N, C-alpha and C positions, 0 to 999 in steps of 0.2 A: 430895121426892126419894124414891124406893124406891131405896138400897145395896144391891146383892146382896153376899150372904156371901162367904166366901173362895171364890176361883175354883180350879175344878179337882177339886175333889173326890169330883167322879160317879162311879160304877164303872157301865161298861159295861154291857149286859145280855149273858151267858152268850149262848153260843153263834156269831154274827152277825161278833166282831170276828174278823178275822184275822190274826194275827202274826207276825215271825219269830223263827226262835231268837235268840235274846238275843248270839251267838255267831257268829253266820253274815254280819253288815250289815258291809258293804266298802265302798260308797258313804262318802263324807264331806259328804254335803247333802239335807237334806232339804225339801223342800217343802208346808206344810202347809195343807191344803184342806176349812174345816169346811164344810160344806153343811146346807141346809134347801130341800128344793125347788128343786134345780135336776139333774134328769135332764135339761132342755134341753142344758144344757151340760155335762156333768161328763165324759161320756168324749171332745170334744172337745177340751179342753182337756188331760184326761188325755193325749191324743195328741200334744196340741203340745208338751209340756215334755218327753216321751218323744221326740220326734223333736230335743232340742239337741244338740249336740255335748258339753256337761258330764252327768255321771256324777251323778244328780239322781234320786230314792226320791221317790215321793209318800204322804205317809198323808192318808186324806181322814176326817173326821172328820162323821160325819153325825147330825143331831138326829132319826135314827127319821121320815126323811120322807114324809110320806102320799104323794108319786107316784113313791115305789120307785127313788129314788137309790142307796140304799145297793145294788139288785139289779143295778142297772147298772154299778156298781163291783167285786159279786163276780163278774157276766160278763167284766169284763177283767183279773183277777189274773190265769186261766190264762194270760194273753194275754203280762202282764206280770212273769211268775214273780218273786219274789224282790225286784222291784221298788217294787210296787202294794200300798198296806196298807189297812184298812179299819176304822176302829173307831164300833161304832153304839152312841150313848147312847139313855136311858130317852125324852126328848123334847126338846122346843125350847129350851133352858138357855141361850144365850146366845151371841154370840160368844166374848167374853171367855173365858168358862170352857169352851169348843172351843178355844180355843188356846193355853188353859192344861193343859190336859190334854194336849194333842199336844207342847208345851214338854215335860213329865215322860215321854212317850212316846221321844222322839230322845233323850233326857237318858241314861236307861236305855239304848238302845242305843248311847251315844257318836259320835252324828252332830255334825262339828265345828263344821257350819254350818245353821244352821236359818231356814226363808223363812216369811214369813206371803203368803198371797194369794188373791183372790178367783177364784170358779167362773168365775164370768160374764163373763170377757176384759175387764174394765174395767183388767187389771193384764197388758199384753204380755207374755206369758211370756219372748218373746225378751230382755226386759229384765233376767230372772235371773240371766244370766251378768255381766251388766255390777255388779247390786248383790255378786254373789260377787266379782268382779275387785277390789270397792272395799276386800272384808273380807280375801280370800286375799292378794291381790299386794299393795294397801296399806297393810293393814296396818289399818283402821279396824275398829273393834270393833263396831260395828252403820252403817247403810246402808239409807237412807231411799231409796224411790221417790218422788219431789218433785215437784207440780205447780206449785208455786210459785218456783222459781229464776230462770225464763227468762219471766218475766209469768205467763199462767195458761193451763195446757197442759192444759184439759179439751176435750173432745168430746162433743156431744150433750146436755149440762144446758141446762137451761132458766135463763136470766139469772140469777132469781130463788136457784136453789140454788147456781149458782156463787159468788154476792156472798156468801150463806149461810156457805157453804165457807172465802171467801178471810179473811172478815173472821171467821171464828170463830177462824182462826188467827192472826191478828192478835192478839184477844184474849187467846188462852193465852201469847202471847209475852210481852204486856205485863203479865200478872197473872206467870204463871211466873219471865220471863228468861230462859228457856231461846234458845240462837241458832239455832231451827230453824226454818223457813219454813214448811215444811208439817207441824203439829203432829200434826192428824188422819190424816194417812197412815197406811193399813196395808198396803203393799208393801215390804216391809224383811227383811234380814239379817242376823241376829245372830249372832256366836261365840257359841261354846258357853258358851264362859267368861260373860258377861255373865248367860245366864239360870241358870247356876250360880250366881252372886253377888247372885241378886234372889230374895227370900221368895216363892214365885210362891203358897204360899199365902194370903198376906197379899194380894196382890193382887185390889182391893175392886171395881171396872167391869167394865163390860161394854161393848160400841160404839163409839163413837169416845173417850168417856172414859176405857177401856181404852186404846186407844192412844196415848193422852195421857202416862196413868199409865206405861204400859212405857218411853216416851222420858225423861220428866221422872224416873226412879227411875235410869235408866242415865247420866243426864247428870250428876245431882247425887252419884253413884256414884263418878263421873270418868273413864267411858269414853268413846272416841271415835269420834264422831260425824260421818257425811257425808252431805251429799245428793245424789243422783244425778238427775238431771233425765228425767222422764219423760212419756210423754203420756196422760191418762187418758180411756178412752173409755165412756161409761156403756152399760149391758147392752143387748143387742137382743133376746134371750130369757132369760124368766121375771121374776117380778118383783122389784123391789128392799126391802131388809128393813129402810130407812130409816123413824124414826117421831119423832113429836114427843118420846116419853119418853128416847131416846136421844141427841136434841139436847137436852133439857132435863139430863140426866145430865151432860152435857159440861159444860156451860154452870156448872151449880153447883159440881162433881169439882173442877175446876178452881182453884176459891176452896179447898176441903177440903185440897187435893194442897198447895199454898201456904202453907197455918194449918199443916198437920202438919210440914211438913217445915219451918218455924220452933218450933214445939212441940216437936221429939221430931230433932233433927237426927241423932241414931246411927243412926234407921233408916235411913241412906244412906251408910253409913261402908263400904266393903268388907270382908267379913270376914277375921280374922288366915288368913293360911295357916300 
């Protein structure tokens, strides 16, 4: 297994990145959408998020998509000034590093609630409001959009992939002891305090393993986590980024996470304020 180095250390290309003044951000919520070849989806998902009642901002972290995804976002920025932002990285660097980059960007701008969401409508934008409510109103530190609370809520996946995902979550629960049913879920809301407490430079994995690592670390640190039932709908446009390497990383990475938590429990202690 190839284990990525510390995530989020890359610098974006000079020029294409369009950032707000650090003192002018007024919304409390940022939706981070990593993209690679999502030209067919990015405009529609952006408009859907901005049609919601909540005051959400969007940061698109694009890995220099050859299909021109970033160009679509640039064209939308004048339509949604001060709400839509773009960071373009130098190449396809992985989902985990894209989110770590976005987390750091969000923390520097003092957002209170930071969301992970896919560009392809597998995550229903309407559920952003429910995840927000779980953290902002109900007081949880992390809210997970879960496919596996009420049975299996997945649409348009072949049965083989449904079974692989479902049993992968069981495997993770058994190995780690986490009381989370959808351990590989990628639709989440974090309170900023969670991301401030985690040493983001030491997050090691990408793909499914990244999603597991972030949940495991927050849980071991004692943060309050809840799952919100969602329906996951597979993409209808664009191509899936799932690969055997991502799956293999998750299977082996879970064992590494568990082992390191046993030999170095101090890693999961909350920093003293």
